[in-house]
C-alpha positions as CSV (number, residue, x, y, z in Angstrom):
1,M,-1.4,-20.5,36.5
2,A,2.9,-19.7,36.6
3,V,3.5,-17.2,34.4
4,D,6.7,-17.4,32.0
5,I,8.3,-14.1,32.5
6,G,11.4,-14.8,30.2
7,F,9.2,-16.3,27.3
8,I,7.0,-13.1,27.4
9,L,9.8,-10.1,27.4
10,S,11.7,-12.4,24.4
11,Q,8.4,-12.6,22.7
12,A,7.0,-8.6,23.6
13,L,10.9,-7.5,22.9
14,S,11.3,-9.5,19.2
15,P,12.5,-7.3,16.4
16,F,9.2,-7.6,14.7
17,N,7.0,-6.8,17.6
18,L,9.6,-3.8,18.3
19,L,9.0,-2.8,14.6
20,L,5.7,-2.7,15.1
21,A,5.5,-1.0,18.3
22,V,7.4,1.7,16.8
23,A,5.2,2.1,13.5
24,G,1.8,1.9,15.9
25,V,3.4,4.8,17.9
26,V,4.6,7.1,15.0
27,L,1.3,6.1,13.0
28,G,-0.5,6.9,16.0
29,T,1.3,10.1,17.1
30,V,0.7,11.7,13.5
31,I,-3.3,10.9,13.2
32,G,-3.9,11.8,16.9
33,A,-2.0,15.1,16.0
34,L,-4.7,15.9,13.0
35,P,-7.4,17.9,14.6
36,G,-10.4,15.7,14.0
37,L,-8.9,12.1,13.6
38,S,-9.5,10.1,17.0
39,A,-7.8,7.1,18.3
40,T,-10.7,5.3,17.6
41,M,-10.7,6.1,14.1
42,A,-7.0,5.5,13.8
43,I,-7.6,2.2,15.2
44,A,-10.6,1.4,12.6
45,V,-8.5,2.1,9.5
46,L,-5.8,0.3,10.5
47,V,-7.0,-2.7,12.4
48,P,-7.4,-4.7,9.1
49,F,-3.5,-5.2,8.4
50,T,-3.1,-6.7,12.2
51,F,-5.3,-9.7,10.6
52,A,-2.4,-11.5,8.9
53,M,-0.7,-10.6,12.1
54,E,-0.1,-13.6,15.0
55,P,-2.5,-12.6,17.5
56,A,-0.2,-10.7,20.4
57,S,1.5,-8.7,17.3
58,G,-1.3,-7.7,15.7
59,L,-2.8,-6.5,19.5
60,I,0.9,-4.9,20.1
61,M,0.5,-2.9,17.2
62,L,-3.2,-1.7,18.0
63,G,-2.2,-1.3,21.6
64,A,0.7,1.1,20.2
65,I,-1.6,3.3,18.1
66,Y,-4.2,3.8,20.6
67,T,-1.3,5.1,22.9
68,G,0.2,7.5,19.9
69,A,-2.8,8.8,19.0
70,I,-4.3,9.7,22.9
71,Y,-0.9,10.9,23.3
72,G,-0.6,12.9,19.5
73,G,-3.9,15.0,20.5
74,A,-1.3,17.0,22.8
75,Y,0.3,18.2,19.5
76,A,-2.6,20.1,18.5
77,A,-4.0,21.4,21.6
78,I,-0.4,23.2,22.3
79,L,0.5,24.5,19.1
80,V,-2.7,25.4,17.4
81,N,-5.3,25.5,20.3
82,T,-7.0,22.8,18.8
83,P,-7.9,19.3,20.5
84,G,-6.3,16.6,18.5
85,T,-8.7,14.0,20.2
86,P,-11.4,14.7,22.6
87,S,-8.9,13.5,25.1
88,A,-6.8,16.5,25.2
89,I,-9.4,19.3,25.7
90,A,-8.1,19.9,28.5
91,T,-4.3,20.5,27.7
92,T,-5.4,23.5,25.6
93,F,-6.2,25.3,28.7
94,D,-2.7,25.5,29.6
95,G,-0.8,24.2,26.6
96,Y,-1.7,26.9,24.2
97,P,-1.0,29.6,26.3
98,M,2.4,28.4,27.3
99,A,3.5,28.3,23.4
100,K,1.7,31.7,23.0
101,R,4.5,33.2,25.5
102,G,8.0,30.9,23.9
103,D,7.5,27.9,25.9
104,G,5.6,25.5,23.5
105,D,9.4,22.9,23.1
106,L,8.7,23.1,27.4
107,A,4.7,22.0,27.3
108,I,5.6,19.5,24.6
109,T,7.9,18.0,26.7
110,L,6.0,18.2,29.4
111,A,3.5,17.0,27.6
112,T,5.4,13.7,26.9
113,L,6.8,13.1,30.1
114,A,3.2,12.8,32.0
115,S,2.0,10.8,28.9
116,V,4.7,8.4,29.3
117,F,4.2,8.3,33.3
118,G,0.3,8.1,32.8
119,G,0.5,5.4,30.3
120,L,3.0,3.3,32.6
121,V,1.3,3.6,35.3
122,G,-2.2,2.7,33.6
123,A,-0.2,-0.6,32.2
124,V,1.2,-1.3,35.4
125,L,-2.0,-1.5,36.8
126,L,-3.8,-3.4,34.1
127,I,-0.8,-6.0,34.5
128,A,-1.0,-6.3,38.2
129,F,-4.7,-5.7,39.4
130,A,-6.7,-6.2,36.5
131,P,-9.9,-8.6,37.6
132,L,-9.5,-6.6,41.0
133,L,-10.6,-2.9,39.2
134,A,-13.0,-4.6,36.9
135,D,-15.2,-5.2,40.3
136,I,-14.8,-1.5,40.8
137,A,-15.9,-0.8,37.4
138,L,-19.1,-3.1,37.9
139,A,-19.6,-1.2,41.0
140,F,-20.8,1.9,38.7
141,Q,-24.5,2.1,38.0
142,S,-26.3,4.7,36.6
143,S,-26.9,7.5,39.2
144,E,-22.9,7.5,39.7
145,Y,-22.3,8.2,36.0
146,F,-24.4,10.7,36.7
147,W,-22.9,12.2,39.2
148,L,-19.1,12.2,37.5
149,A,-20.4,14.2,34.8
150,I,-21.9,16.5,37.4
151,L,-18.1,16.5,39.0
152,G,-16.6,17.6,35.4
153,L,-19.2,20.3,34.9
154,T,-18.5,21.5,37.8
155,L,-15.0,22.6,36.3
156,I,-16.9,25.5,34.3
157,A,-16.3,27.8,36.9
158,S,-12.6,27.8,36.9
159,L,-12.9,27.7,32.8
160,S,-14.8,31.4,33.0
161,S,-11.5,33.7,32.4
162,G,-12.9,35.5,35.6
163,N,-16.4,36.3,34.4
164,V,-18.7,33.1,36.0
165,L,-21.6,34.1,34.8
166,K,-20.9,33.9,31.6
167,G,-19.3,30.5,32.1
168,L,-22.3,29.3,33.5
169,I,-24.6,30.8,30.2
170,G,-21.5,29.2,27.9
171,G,-22.2,25.8,30.4
172,A,-26.2,25.9,29.6
173,F,-25.5,26.6,25.6
174,G,-23.7,23.2,25.4
175,L,-25.9,21.5,27.5
176,T,-28.5,22.6,25.4
177,L,-26.6,21.9,22.3
178,S,-25.8,17.7,23.9
179,M,-30.2,17.8,23.3
180,I,-30.8,18.4,19.9
181,G,-31.4,15.4,17.9
182,V,-33.3,12.2,18.8
183,A,-33.1,11.7,22.7
184,V,-30.7,8.0,23.5
185,I,-33.2,6.9,26.0
186,G,-37.1,7.3,25.1
187,G,-36.3,8.2,21.9
188,D,-37.9,12.3,21.3
189,L,-36.8,14.5,19.1
190,R,-35.7,17.1,20.4
191,F,-34.7,20.8,19.1
192,T,-34.5,19.5,15.5
193,F,-36.8,22.1,13.4
194,G,-37.4,19.5,11.1
195,V,-34.0,19.2,9.9
196,P,-33.0,15.5,9.3
197,A,-29.8,16.3,9.3
198,L,-30.3,17.7,13.1
199,L,-31.9,14.0,14.1
200,G,-27.8,12.6,14.5
201,G,-27.7,15.7,17.0
202,I,-24.4,18.3,16.7
203,D,-20.8,15.6,16.9
204,I,-19.2,16.4,19.2
205,V,-15.6,16.1,17.2
206,A,-17.3,18.8,14.7
207,A,-18.3,21.0,17.2
208,L,-14.9,20.5,19.2
209,I,-13.0,21.5,15.9
210,G,-14.8,24.1,15.1
211,L,-15.2,26.4,18.6
212,Y,-11.1,26.0,19.0
213,C,-9.7,25.9,15.4
214,I,-12.4,28.1,13.2
215,P,-11.5,31.5,16.1
216,V,-8.0,30.5,15.9
217,L,-7.5,30.7,12.2
218,I,-10.2,34.0,11.9
219,D,-7.1,35.8,14.1
220,M,-4.5,34.1,12.4
221,V,-5.7,36.0,9.7
222,A,-6.3,39.5,11.4
223,R,-3.3,40.0,13.6
224,P,-0.2,40.3,12.2
225,D,2.1,39.0,14.5
226,R,3.4,35.6,14.7
227,H,1.5,32.8,15.4
228,L,3.9,31.0,18.0
229,E,7.1,32.7,19.0
230,P,9.9,30.4,18.1
231,S,12.4,29.4,20.5
232,P,16.1,29.6,20.6
233,L,17.3,26.9,18.9
234,Q,20.4,26.1,21.7
235,R,17.3,25.6,24.8
236,G,17.0,21.8,22.9
237,F,14.1,19.5,24.2
238,R,14.5,21.4,27.8
239,I,14.3,18.3,29.4
240,F,16.3,18.8,32.5
241,E,13.8,21.5,32.9
242,A,11.2,19.3,32.5
243,L,11.9,16.8,34.8
244,G,12.3,19.5,37.3
245,I,9.3,20.6,36.8
246,C,8.0,16.7,37.1
247,A,9.7,16.4,40.0
248,A,7.6,19.3,41.6
249,N,4.6,18.0,40.5
250,L,4.8,14.6,41.3
251,F,2.1,14.2,43.7
252,N,-0.4,16.0,40.7
253,L,1.0,13.6,38.2
254,V,-0.2,10.2,40.6
255,R,-3.1,11.5,41.4
256,S,-4.2,12.5,38.0
257,S,-2.6,8.9,37.2
258,L,-4.5,7.0,38.8
259,I,-8.1,9.4,38.2
260,G,-7.0,8.5,34.4
261,T,-6.7,4.9,35.2
262,L,-9.7,4.5,37.4
263,V,-12.3,6.7,35.0
264,G,-11.0,4.9,31.9
265,I,-12.3,1.0,33.3
266,L,-16.0,3.1,33.3
267,P,-17.3,1.9,30.0
268,G,-17.9,5.1,27.9
269,A,-16.3,7.6,30.1
270,G,-13.1,7.9,28.4
271,G,-9.9,10.1,28.6
272,S,-12.1,13.3,28.1
273,I,-13.5,13.2,31.2
274,A,-10.5,11.6,33.2
275,S,-8.5,14.6,32.3
276,L,-11.4,17.0,33.0
277,V,-11.3,16.0,36.5
278,S,-8.1,15.9,36.7
279,Y,-7.4,19.3,35.8
280,S,-10.1,20.1,38.2
281,E,-8.2,18.5,40.7
282,A,-4.9,20.0,40.4
283,R,-6.5,23.1,40.4
284,R,-8.4,22.8,43.7
285,A,-5.5,21.3,45.1
286,S,-2.8,23.9,44.2
287,R,-1.7,26.5,46.3
288,H,-2.2,28.9,43.2
289,P,-5.2,28.4,41.6
290,E,-5.1,31.4,39.6
291,R,-2.7,30.5,37.4
292,F,-4.4,27.9,36.1
293,G,-5.4,28.6,32.5
294,T,-2.4,31.1,32.0
295,G,0.2,28.6,31.4
296,E,0.6,26.3,34.4
297,A,2.2,23.8,33.6
298,G,0.7,21.6,36.6
299,G,-2.3,21.7,34.3
300,V,-0.6,20.1,30.9
301,L,1.0,17.6,33.1
302,A,-2.5,16.5,35.3
303,T,-4.0,16.4,31.4
304,E,-1.7,14.2,29.9
305,S,-1.0,11.7,32.4
306,A,-4.7,10.9,33.2
307,N,-5.6,10.8,29.4
308,N,-3.0,8.4,28.9
309,A,-3.4,6.1,32.2
310,T,-7.1,6.0,30.6
311,V,-5.3,3.5,27.8
312,G,-4.3,0.6,30.6
313,G,-7.4,1.3,32.7
314,G,-9.8,0.7,29.4
315,F,-8.2,-2.4,28.7
316,I,-9.4,-3.5,32.1
317,P,-12.9,-4.0,31.5
318,T,-12.1,-5.0,27.7
319,L,-10.0,-8.2,28.6
320,V,-11.8,-9.2,31.8
321,L,-15.3,-8.4,31.6
322,G,-16.0,-8.0,27.3
323,I,-17.1,-4.7,28.2
324,P,-15.3,-1.6,26.2
325,G,-14.0,0.9,28.6
326,T,-13.6,3.8,25.9
327,P,-14.5,3.7,22.1
328,P,-11.3,2.4,20.7
329,D,-11.2,-0.3,23.0
330,A,-14.7,-1.3,21.4
331,V,-12.7,-2.1,17.9
332,I,-9.8,-3.4,19.3
333,L,-12.4,-6.0,21.6
334,G,-13.7,-6.7,17.3
335,A,-9.9,-7.8,16.7
336,L,-9.6,-9.9,19.2
337,L,-12.9,-11.8,18.3
338,V,-11.4,-11.6,14.7
339,Q,-8.2,-13.3,16.0
340,G,-10.4,-16.4,18.3
341,I,-9.7,-14.8,21.3
342,R,-12.7,-15.1,23.6
343,T,-12.4,-12.1,26.5
344,G,-13.6,-12.8,30.0
345,P,-12.0,-14.4,33.2
346,E,-10.8,-17.2,31.9
347,L,-8.3,-15.1,29.0
348,F,-5.7,-15.0,31.5
349,S,-5.9,-18.8,32.7
350,Q,-6.6,-20.2,29.3
351,Q,-4.9,-17.2,26.3
352,S,-2.4,-15.7,28.9
353,G,0.8,-16.1,26.9
354,I,-1.1,-13.9,24.0
355,V,-2.8,-12.0,27.2
356,Y,0.8,-11.2,29.0
357,V,2.4,-10.4,25.7
358,F,0.4,-7.9,24.6
359,M,0.4,-6.2,28.4
360,A,4.7,-5.9,27.9
361,G,4.2,-4.7,24.1
362,L,1.8,-1.6,25.7
363,V,4.7,-0.7,28.3
364,I,7.2,-0.9,25.6
365,A,5.0,1.0,23.0
366,T,5.1,3.6,26.1
367,L,8.8,3.8,26.8
368,L,9.0,4.2,23.0
369,M,6.7,7.2,23.2
370,L,10.0,9.1,25.2
371,P,12.0,9.6,22.3
372,L,10.0,9.3,19.8
373,G,7.4,12.0,20.9
374,L,10.6,14.1,21.8
375,V,12.1,14.0,18.4
376,I,8.8,14.7,16.7
377,G,7.5,17.4,19.2
378,R,10.9,19.3,19.0
379,Y,10.3,19.2,15.2
380,A,6.6,19.8,14.8
381,Y,6.9,23.2,17.5
382,R,9.7,25.0,15.0
383,F,7.6,24.0,12.0
384,I,4.5,25.4,13.4
385,A,6.0,28.5,14.8
386,N,8.2,29.1,11.6
387,T,5.6,28.4,8.9
388,P,4.5,31.8,7.4
389,K,0.8,32.3,7.8
390,A,-0.2,32.6,4.8
391,M,0.6,28.8,4.3
392,L,-0.1,27.8,8.2
393,V,-3.4,28.8,7.9
394,P,-4.8,26.9,4.5
395,A,-2.9,24.1,6.0
396,V,-4.8,23.9,9.1
397,A,-8.3,25.0,7.6
398,F,-7.9,22.2,5.4
399,M,-7.2,19.6,8.1
400,T,-10.3,20.9,10.1
401,V,-12.6,20.3,6.9
402,V,-11.0,16.9,6.3
403,G,-11.2,16.2,9.8
404,S,-15.0,16.8,10.4
405,F,-15.9,15.5,7.0
406,A,-14.3,12.1,8.0
407,I,-16.1,11.4,11.1
408,H,-19.0,10.4,9.7
409,S,-18.0,11.0,5.9
410,N,-20.9,13.8,6.2
411,P,-21.0,16.9,4.5
412,H,-23.6,17.9,7.2
413,D,-20.4,17.6,9.9
414,V,-18.6,20.5,7.9
415,A,-21.1,22.5,7.9
416,V,-21.9,22.2,11.8
417,M,-18.2,22.5,12.4
418,V,-18.2,25.9,10.3
419,A,-21.1,27.5,11.8
420,I,-20.5,26.7,15.8
421,G,-17.1,27.8,14.6
422,I,-18.1,31.4,13.5
423,F,-20.6,31.3,16.3
424,G,-17.7,30.4,18.9
425,W,-15.3,33.4,17.5
426,L,-18.6,35.6,17.8
427,I,-19.4,34.8,20.9
428,G,-15.6,35.3,21.7
429,L,-15.5,39.0,21.3
430,A,-17.9,39.3,23.9
431,G,-16.0,37.6,26.7
432,Y,-17.7,34.1,25.9
433,G,-14.9,31.0,25.9
434,P,-15.2,27.6,24.2
435,S,-14.4,25.8,27.2
436,P,-17.7,26.2,29.1
437,I,-19.5,25.0,26.1
438,V,-17.4,22.0,24.9
439,L,-17.9,20.8,28.8
440,G,-21.7,21.2,28.2
441,L,-21.8,19.1,25.2
442,V,-19.7,16.6,25.9
443,L,-20.8,15.5,29.3
444,G,-24.3,16.9,29.1
445,Q,-24.9,13.5,27.1
446,I,-23.5,11.1,29.9
447,A,-25.3,13.1,32.6
448,E,-28.8,12.8,30.8
449,Q,-28.0,9.4,30.1
450,G,-27.2,8.6,34.1
451,F,-30.4,10.8,35.4
452,M,-32.5,8.6,32.8
453,R,-31.2,5.4,34.0
454,A,-31.6,5.9,37.3
455,Y,-35.4,7.6,37.0
456,M,-36.4,4.5,34.6
457,I,-35.0,1.8,38.2
458,G,-36.1,3.9,40.3
459,G,-39.8,3.8,38.3
460,A,-39.9,0.1,37.7
461,R,-39.2,-0.1,41.8
462,G,-41.8,2.5,42.3
463,N,-39.7,4.7,44.4
464,F,-38.2,7.2,42.4
465,S,-37.4,10.3,44.9
466,G,-34.3,12.8,44.7
467,Q,-32.4,10.3,47.3
468,L,-32.3,7.4,44.3
469,L,-29.3,9.6,42.9
470,L,-27.6,9.4,46.4
471,D,-28.7,5.7,47.7
472,R,-25.2,4.3,47.2
473,P,-21.9,4.8,48.9
474,I,-19.9,5.9,45.6
475,S,-22.6,8.2,44.8
476,L,-22.4,9.7,48.2
477,G,-18.6,10.1,47.7
478,I,-18.3,11.5,44.1
479,F,-21.3,13.7,45.8
480,A,-19.0,15.0,48.7
481,L,-15.8,15.7,46.1
482,I,-18.2,17.6,44.0
483,L,-19.4,19.5,47.2
484,I,-15.4,20.2,48.0
485,T,-14.3,21.3,44.6
486,L,-17.2,24.0,44.7
487,C,-17.0,25.2,48.3
488,V,-12.7,25.1,48.5
489,P,-12.3,27.9,46.0
490,L,-14.9,30.0,48.3
491,V,-13.6,29.6,51.2
492,K,-9.9,30.4,49.6
493,R,-11.8,33.8,48.4
494,L,-12.9,34.6,52.0
495,R,-10.0,34.0,53.7
496,A,-7.9,36.1,51.3
497,G,-10.8,38.9,51.4
498,R,-10.5,38.8,55.3
499,A,-6.6,39.3,55.1
500,A,-6.9,41.7,52.8
501,A,-9.4,43.4,55.1
502,G,-7.1,42.9,58.2
503,G,-4.2,43.9,56.5
504,K,-5.9,47.6,55.2
505,G,-7.5,48.1,58.8
506,G,-3.8,47.4,60.1
507,E,-1.8,50.2,58.2
508,A,-4.7,52.2,59.3
509,R,-4.1,52.3,62.6
510,P,-1.7,54.6,64.0
């Protein structure tokens, strides 16, 4: 069926739809920047307002809110060391160290450019290859999800701040936290100790806020120095400096955006896995992997381009198959059904006008992130850097309580957030970082579900063995990538050790 490009652009660029896109990006960015208020929550709260709109207009606003919320998570990650959304976990690894040394404005500009780049890649691939990429999503089965989670867990070794053993202990603790409550498959009770509130397990967002935000708040109170170093006013957006860094990291941006799109089409994977895998690959491919975790610009570019590419990638199975690629897509899928739009392969032939207007609106909303994000980010950085601690600490503490309570409107989540946060601060004094724990908590559930489903499928066939998890080409490919990720750093260390030994031997010779 022929597509009228002129009609689609005229509809997407109408003043009303442009106003909706601007409002959606601003609202999504602000909500995404608040700890605990995720993109899913932002869409769920605002979706009723779209029911009175035309289907295309309502979808444009929801897509703009989604895009803005994923991007907005970078603000809290960079400025407060707390991921505004789970997909911004990896942004804290290098974004906050950049802010601490006075380059927070540069970090926000890099995050904005990377978000726009990744969002455009995801949206373009959505428009061009939606049916084809949906077939790739269907090719992933339980064993692939298991190995994909294991690939993410291999990042623990690189996030251990020089002590791999402590990183592995933290990751194991996170995996233990992921098993608390009723097992998703099997229904067994685990580690609840007779406490009814633990039946639902440890909420990821509450733990995320606690592990990242509470230690920062305690340190801000305990130390007399500034939270962030204010930057000179004349530096502005540092846009040309950021563009130069992006040009030097172009391959990193492209690779991370493709990873984000491909991970986004996998139902249930989401931006957190995409950003972690992209960060791991960027570090592995870097000539200076030791810089990652200390304020490396390439780390921010990798994570932000990947998690924003999942927006377009997640819409591929949602629109083509009716299977939500990410949690926010599930809410948008419900809005589609309320609007009378039936997803599936026939959607592109029977209601192609609405779909392509929405896709064009998604591209426009992504482009709007550049000017809006730079302006919001510049003033957000100045505000956080210049606000006295006596005002900043109570404000951030209030947002953490509200954010953790708003997840399920349950005070138990607030208690979990505070308890895990204090625990995270105590183990931080002993050199244990929060990132391995969060990785274990986030990826443990995905790995367990993938393994158990593969086990059940193998049991039904009567031939389960260790080979079942490696009996498909995709599983073998991911497993090979895991081996490369683990072995390449070891090879580099061995070569560096031999080179150092050879240099000393040469110096010792007369």
